[in-house]
Structures are given as C-alpha cells and as structure tokens.
C-alpha positions in Angstrom: 179.8 48.6 184.4 181.2 45.1 184.7 184.7 46.4 185.0 183.6 48.8 187.7 182.1 45.9 189.7 185.2 43.9 189.3 187.3 46.8 190.6 185.0 47.0 193.6 185.4 43.3 194.2 189.2 43.7 194.0 189.1 46.5 196.6 187.0 44.3 198.9 189.3 41.3 198.5 192.5 43.2 199.0 191.1 45.0 202.1 191.1 42.0 204.4 193.2 42.5 207.5 196.9 41.6 207.4 197.4 37.9 207.8 193.7 37.1 207.3 192.6 34.1 205.1 190.4 35.1 202.2 187.8 32.6 201.2 190.1 29.6 201.7 187.2 27.2 201.0 185.8 29.0 198.0 186.8 29.0 194.3 188.4 32.2 193.2 190.2 33.3 190.1 193.2 35.6 189.3 192.2 37.1 186.0 194.5 39.0 183.6 198.1 39.9 183.9 201.2 38.1 183.0 201.7 34.6 184.4 205.2 33.2 184.9 204.6 29.6 185.9 208.2 28.8 187.1 209.0 26.2 184.4 211.0 28.5 182.2 208.7 28.8 179.2 207.2 32.0 177.7 204.9 33.8 180.1 201.1 33.6 179.6 199.8 37.0 178.6 196.2 37.7 179.8 196.2 34.6 181.9 193.9 33.0 184.4 194.6 31.0 187.5 191.7 29.1 189.1 192.0 28.1 192.8 189.8 26.1 195.1 190.6 25.7 198.8 194.4 25.4 199.0 195.1 24.1 195.5 195.4 25.3 192.0 192.7 24.0 189.7 193.7 25.5 186.3 196.3 27.8 184.7 196.0 29.1 181.2 195.1 31.9 178.8 191.8 33.6 179.4 190.6 32.4 176.0 191.2 28.7 176.9 190.3 28.6 180.6 186.8 28.1 182.0 185.9 30.3 184.9 183.6 28.2 187.2 180.2 29.7 187.9 180.1 31.7 191.1 183.9 32.0 191.3 185.2 35.2 192.9 187.4 37.1 190.5 190.5 39.2 191.3 191.6 41.5 188.5 195.3 41.2 188.1 195.7 43.1 184.9 199.0 45.0 184.6 200.7 42.7 187.2 202.9 39.6 187.1 201.6 36.4 188.7 204.3 33.9 189.8 204.9 31.0 192.1 205.7 31.9 195.7 209.4 32.3 196.1 211.4 29.6 197.9 214.5 30.4 200.0 216.6 27.4 200.8 218.8 29.2 203.4 217.2 31.3 206.1 217.6 31.8 209.9 214.5 32.5 211.9 216.4 33.4 215.0 218.2 36.5 213.7 216.8 39.8 212.4 219.8 41.4 210.7 221.6 42.8 213.9 225.3 43.4 213.4 226.5 41.9 216.7 225.6 38.3 217.3 227.1 38.2 220.8 224.8 41.1 221.9 221.8 39.7 219.9 221.8 36.2 221.5 222.8 37.5 224.9 219.9 40.0 224.9 217.0 38.3 223.1 217.3 34.5 223.7 214.2 34.6 225.9 212.2 36.5 223.2 212.7 34.0 220.4 209.2 32.5 220.5 207.4 35.6 221.5 208.9 38.2 219.2 212.0 37.2 217.1 210.8 34.1 215.2 207.2 35.4 214.5 208.7 38.7 213.2 211.1 36.8 210.9 208.2 34.5 209.6 206.0 37.6 208.9 208.8 39.5 207.1 209.6 36.5 204.8 206.0 35.9 203.9 205.4 39.5 203.2 208.4 39.5 200.8 206.8 36.8 198.8 208.7 33.9 200.2 206.1 31.1 200.8 208.5 28.3 201.5 211.9 28.2 203.3 214.6 26.0 204.6 216.1 27.0 208.0 219.7 25.9 208.0 220.7 25.9 211.7 219.1 27.0 214.9 218.6 26.2 218.6 217.0 22.8 218.8 214.6 23.9 221.5 213.0 26.6 219.3 213.2 25.6 215.7 211.2 22.3 215.9 208.6 24.3 217.8 208.5 27.0 215.2 208.1 24.4 212.3 205.1 22.9 214.0 203.6 26.4 214.8 203.8 27.5 211.2 203.0 24.3 209.4 200.0 23.7 211.6 198.6 27.1 210.8 199.0 28.5 214.3 201.5 31.1 213.2 201.6 32.9 209.8 204.7 32.3 207.9 206.3 30.4 204.9 206.1 26.6 204.7 209.0 25.6 206.9 211.6 22.9 206.5 214.4 22.7 208.9 217.9 21.3 209.6 217.9 21.8 213.4 221.5 22.0 214.8 224.7 22.3 212.8 226.8 19.2 212.6 230.4 20.3 213.4 233.7 18.9 214.5 234.2 21.8 216.9 231.5 23.4 219.2 230.4 26.9 218.6 228.4 29.2 220.9 226.7 30.8 217.9 223.3 30.8 219.5 224.0 30.2 223.2 226.6 29.1 225.6 225.2 25.6 226.0 225.6 24.8 222.3 222.0 24.1 221.6 222.6 24.9 218.0 225.5 22.6 217.5 226.0 18.9 217.7 229.7 17.9 217.7 230.7 15.0 215.5 233.2 12.7 217.2 233.9 10.2 214.4 232.2 8.6 211.4 230.0 6.3 213.6 228.9 9.2 215.7 228.1 11.2 212.5 225.7 8.5 211.4 224.1 8.3 214.8 223.5 12.0 214.9 222.0 12.0 211.4 219.6 9.2 212.4 218.6 11.1 215.5 217.9 14.3 213.6 215.8 12.4 211.1 213.8 10.8 213.9 213.2 14.2 215.4 211.8 15.5 212.1 214.7 17.3 210.4 214.1 17.8 206.7 217.7 18.4 205.8 221.1 17.9 207.4 223.5 20.9 207.8 227.3 20.6 208.1 229.2 23.7 209.1 232.8 22.9 209.7 235.8 22.5 207.3 237.5 20.4 210.1 235.2 17.5 209.5 237.2 14.7 207.9 236.4 13.1 204.6 235.4 10.0 206.4 233.0 11.9 208.7 231.5 13.8 205.8 231.2 10.5 203.9 229.2 9.1 206.8 227.0 12.1 207.0 226.2 12.2 203.2 225.7 8.4 203.0 223.4 8.1 206.1 221.4 11.2 205.0 220.9 9.9 201.5 219.8 6.5 202.8 217.2 8.3 204.9 216.0 10.4 202.0 217.5 13.6 203.3 219.5 16.2 201.4 222.6 17.8 202.9 223.6 21.5 202.9 227.3 22.0 203.5 228.6 25.3 204.7 232.1 25.3 203.2 234.4 28.0 201.8 237.8 26.9 200.6 238.4 25.1 197.4 240.1 22.2 199.3 237.1 21.8 201.6 234.8 21.7 198.5 237.0 19.0 197.0 236.9 17.0 200.2 233.1 17.2 200.3 232.8 16.2 196.7 235.1 13.2 197.2 233.1 12.3 200.3 229.9 12.0 198.3 228.0 15.3 198.4 225.6 14.7 195.5 222.3 15.1 193.7 220.8 18.5 194.6 222.7 18.7 197.9 224.0 22.2 198.2 227.3 23.9 198.8 226.4 27.0 200.8 228.5 30.2 200.1 230.0 28.8 196.9 232.4 31.3 195.3 234.1 32.6 198.4 237.7 34.0 198.4 239.7 35.9 195.9 240.9 33.1 193.6 239.5 33.7 190.1 238.8 30.0 189.2 238.3 26.5 190.7 240.5 23.7 189.5 239.0 21.7 186.7 238.5 18.6 188.8 236.3 20.5 191.3 234.1 21.9 188.5 233.8 18.5 186.8 232.7 16.8 190.1 230.2 19.5 190.9 228.6 19.1 187.5 228.8 15.3 187.3 227.5 14.8 190.8 224.7 17.4 190.2 225.5 19.4 193.4 223.5 22.6 193.6 225.2 26.0 194.0 224.0 28.2 196.8 225.9 31.5 196.6 224.3 33.6 199.4 225.9 36.7 197.8 223.7 39.1 199.8 225.0 37.7 203.0 228.3 39.4 202.1 227.0 42.3 200.1 224.3 43.4 202.6 226.8 44.9 205.0 228.5 46.8 202.2 225.2 48.2 201.1 224.3 49.4 204.6 227.7 50.8 205.4 227.7 52.8 202.1 224.0 53.8 202.5 223.0 53.9 206.2 219.6 55.1 205.2 218.7 51.5 204.5 218.4 51.0 208.2 215.3 53.3 208.1 213.5 51.1 205.6 209.8 51.2 206.7 209.5 47.4 206.2 212.1 46.9 208.9 210.1 49.2 211.2 206.9 47.4 210.2 208.2 43.9 210.9 210.1 44.3 214.2 209.0 45.2 217.7 209.9 48.8 218.2 212.6 48.3 220.8 214.2 45.5 218.7 214.2 47.7 215.6 215.9 50.5 217.4 218.6 48.1 218.7 219.1 46.7 215.2 219.4 50.3 213.7 221.8 51.3 216.5 224.1 48.4 215.7 224.8 50.0 212.3 224.4 53.7 213.1 226.4 54.0 216.3 229.5 52.0 215.3 232.1 52.0 212.5 231.8 48.8 210.6 234.1 49.7 207.8 236.8 47.4 209.1 234.4 44.5 209.6 235.6 41.2 207.9 232.4 40.8 206.0 232.7 44.3 204.5 236.3 43.4 203.5 235.1 40.2 201.9 232.2 41.9 200.1 234.8 44.1 198.4 237.9 41.9 198.0 236.1 38.7 197.1 233.7 40.1 194.6 235.8 39.8 191.5 236.9 36.2 192.4 233.4 35.2 193.3 232.0 36.5 190.1 234.6 34.8 188.0 234.1 31.4 189.8 230.3 31.6 189.6 230.5 32.4 185.9 232.9 29.5 185.5 230.4 27.2 187.2 227.4 28.6 185.2 229.3 28.1 181.9 230.1 24.5 182.9 226.4 23.7 183.5 226.2 23.7 187.3 222.8 23.8 189.0 222.1 27.2 190.6 219.7 27.9 193.5 218.7 31.1 195.2 219.9 31.0 198.7 220.1 34.1 200.9 221.2 33.3 204.5 218.5 35.8 205.4 218.5 37.2 208.9 222.3 37.4 209.1 224.2 40.7 209.6 222.7 43.5 207.4 220.6 40.9 205.6 217.0 41.5 206.8 214.3 39.0 205.7 212.3 41.7 203.9 215.1 42.4 201.4 217.1 39.2 201.2 215.4 37.3 198.4 215.0 40.1 195.7 218.5 41.4 196.4 220.0 37.9 196.0 218.1 37.4 192.8 219.5 40.7 191.4 223.0 39.9 192.6 222.9 36.4 191.2 221.9 37.6 187.8 224.7 40.3 187.8 227.4 37.9 188.9 226.6 34.8 187.0 225.1 36.2 183.8 222.0 34.1 184.2 218.9 35.5 182.5 216.1 36.9 184.5 214.0 33.8 183.7 216.8 31.5 184.8 217.0 33.3 188.1 213.2 33.1 188.6 213.2 29.4 187.8 216.1 28.9 190.3 214.1 30.7 193.0 211.0 28.6 192.4 211.2 25.2 190.6 214.9 24.4 191.2 214.6 25.3 194.9 211.5 23.0 195.2 213.6 20.2 193.8 216.3 20.9 196.3 213.7 20.6 199.1 212.2 17.5 197.4 208.8 19.3 197.2 208.5 19.6 193.5 205.3 17.7 193.4 203.5 20.3 195.6 205.2 23.7 195.2 207.6 25.6 192.9 205.5 26.0 189.8 202.0 27.1 188.9 200.3 23.9 187.9 196.9 22.2 188.5 197.1 20.1 191.7 199.8 22.0 193.4 199.4 24.3 196.4 198.1 27.7 195.6 201.3 29.5 196.7 201.3 32.5 194.5 202.7 36.1 194.5 201.4 39.1 192.7 204.1 41.5 191.6 203.5 45.1 190.6 206.0 45.1 187.7 207.7 42.9 185.1 210.7 41.0 186.6 211.5 39.5 183.2 212.5 43.1 182.1 213.6 44.4 185.5 214.5 41.7 188.0 214.6 44.4 190.7 210.8 44.5 190.4 210.8 41.5 192.6 211.0 43.9 195.5 207.4 45.1 194.6 205.5 42.0 195.8 202.0 43.4 196.4 200.0 40.4 197.5 200.9 36.9 198.7 198.7 33.8 198.5 199.8 30.8 200.5 197.8 27.6 200.3 194.8 29.6 199.0 195.0 32.3 201.8 195.5 35.9 200.7 197.9 38.0 202.7 198.9 41.7 202.5 
C-alpha cells in the first residue's frame, strides 16, 4: 500500500506542466536509485537526496540519511541521479542550421522572440543546467543572460563571453560586427578585456590565430588580473604553442584541441599544457555532427528538434540538410580526415595527464542543442580512452572548476544548488544512456 501511494505521488509530481516549478519552497526527497555525485567515487546504491528550496540538504545511502517529516518523496528506483551537466561551449544564437549566411540574414530579428528561448529550452531538457556561451551578438547575449538568470526565461544557468576578441573582423553574426571586437595592439587588448569585464562578461573568448603573442599575453594577463578565465579558439600546433608561451594557464581552455591530421603534438606543447594546467576542450561533435547527418539524414526528423523549434524554423533547418549535397563540405572532410590524428593527439594528451572538459560548441552546423552533450561525452570516451566515470566528472565537476563555480554547482553535496538530472539508465555501463535524461531539476525546480 505504501509503495502504491508513493507511485501515485510520483505520477502527480512528474505531471506538472513543462517548465513549471515544483514545490520550490518545500522539502522533497529523491529516494532510491543510483547516485553519481560527480566527484569520481563509487556510486551510492539505494541513495537519497534531500532538497529544500533551491539547495541540497543531504546526500547519502537510505540507511544513513534522515528523511525530514512531511517531505515529499520522489521514487527514483531503477534510475541514475547525477549533477546537472555543464557545457562550457555553447551558442544560443544558432540552432544547427547548415548555412550561417542564410541563418543570420533571415532570423536576426527573431533572436529574442524565438531563437534564443528555443536554444535555452533544448539545452535544459537535455540535462544541461549550466552553460558558457562563447561568442554572440553583444546586443542580445547580455540580455539573454539576465533573462535566464533572473528566472524570467527557463534555461540553464548562463555565463557568457560576449563578443569574440579577434585581430580581423568577421561578419559571423551580422554585417556590423556586433559579435566581434577587433584588437589593434596589446594596449587595446587590455582595454577591451576591462570593458567586457565591466559589462558583466564571465569569460574572455579569443578567436583568431592572427593575434600576436604580445596581444595574447595582454589578453591573458589582464583577464587573469580581473579573475576571468580565457577560452581560446585555436587550431594549429604553432598557434597553440604561441598561446602557451603567451600565458594561457590554469583552467583556461583551448577550444577545438586535436584538430588536423598530424598524429602527435611536439613534446614541448604537451609539457606546457600539463605544467600550465590548461584544460582541453575538444568539441568533437562540432565536426562529427555533420558526418552523422550526411550519413543518416533521418536524424533531421528527430522529434526533439521538432519539439524545440518553431515549426517554420525547424522546416528551414531540415531543408538545409535534405535539399543540398553537403558531402563536399569542409567540416565533413575534417570529420573524416582529421579523426585519426585527433584521436591520436587526444590520447597523447590524456596519457600525459592533461585536464579534459566536455565542450560541445552546441548550436553549430548539424550540432543541435538536444543532442550535443551526450554525443560529445560518447565521442570523448571513444577517442581519448577515458573511463565513463572520468567523462562524467569532466562534464560536471571539472567544468564547474573551469567556470569558477565549483562551490555552488558540479557535484551533489549539501549546500550546493539542487541542479540534478534523473537518467533512465546506467551511464557507468553505457555512456550513451546520457541521451535518456527523463527529468531535470534546476535550483530545486522540476522540469520535464
């Protein structure tokens, strides 16, 4: 009888409307199931998590954890309970369309009304409760951060870079370069970093291998003085060496590490990466996603894509893959030609003791937000040889350190935000079970 009543309660709890808070001010309990707390230790079998308001109160085995009187109980037997995932490289202003020129030319005036809310919803529903947006139109991304973090719009906790810092301008978002600030010299680099920090940027993004060592040194030094990390979008081994010599350091990230066909990095590069504790952000799915869709076009009919996007935008995204031949696209070529070299270099870095993150570049071509995180986790495990647990820790605790939020998110511990996902499966056995996120709790609010 008791179990029957619990099941009825579970049905009531999990029947709240999509994106509705569930007893955010009450005490409630996740009871049963396997708890992976994000710290890398053995999972807790038959565990309990007690939450009150937006925080975790207690985590432990059922036998050792007191359930407060009057607490609401959610039966999670047979499921895996984990920290909310953290993605340190996303783009809210893109939804996976293959043609950026068409995308930004067509939808720039729908960013706030449709595009960014759809991206935020898709990420949250995929179990991603915190993100770092690494480059977007200034006029929209600071607005979006305030909307989500104030609770006005549902979405993951949002940390942002704002515009790219580059040596050369790019019309990536629009023809007035609102997404790019051009760096003139080292003094100008410092000035722009200070301006971004004052505006509320949480991280600085560089995206140009033409930046000189002196300019990069100015960016890294000024950012670090202001307590900001730097994410550097660089591909070539020589550009990586320049960034390392310029002072990229402790839990800063090299985005797209592993690119090109070379089978190894020179020893000095690997040594500096490890010694300077630079974090690796491989973004494998940003290359492999296009290969997957070209080879299996049915992926464009994924019901989650249909669910998350306005109907006309979904049809346009689908058309951008179904009505064109993308087999000669440079990214498809890279996905195939660079794979062996990338795998070899990533394993070289893993064997040397480099820090690995999970970083997806979600929203980019053939890289929809609903699929990016779990696919990147699976690809990272396959290409580096990391264990399933190591990948899970990278996607939670390590990424919280990169974002300097380890005191509030990233692991399931008393006092931290109740950012929790409930997975129908066992990702320690099958990492691909991460695609089966059934319920998401962010700050004590339950979402479907």
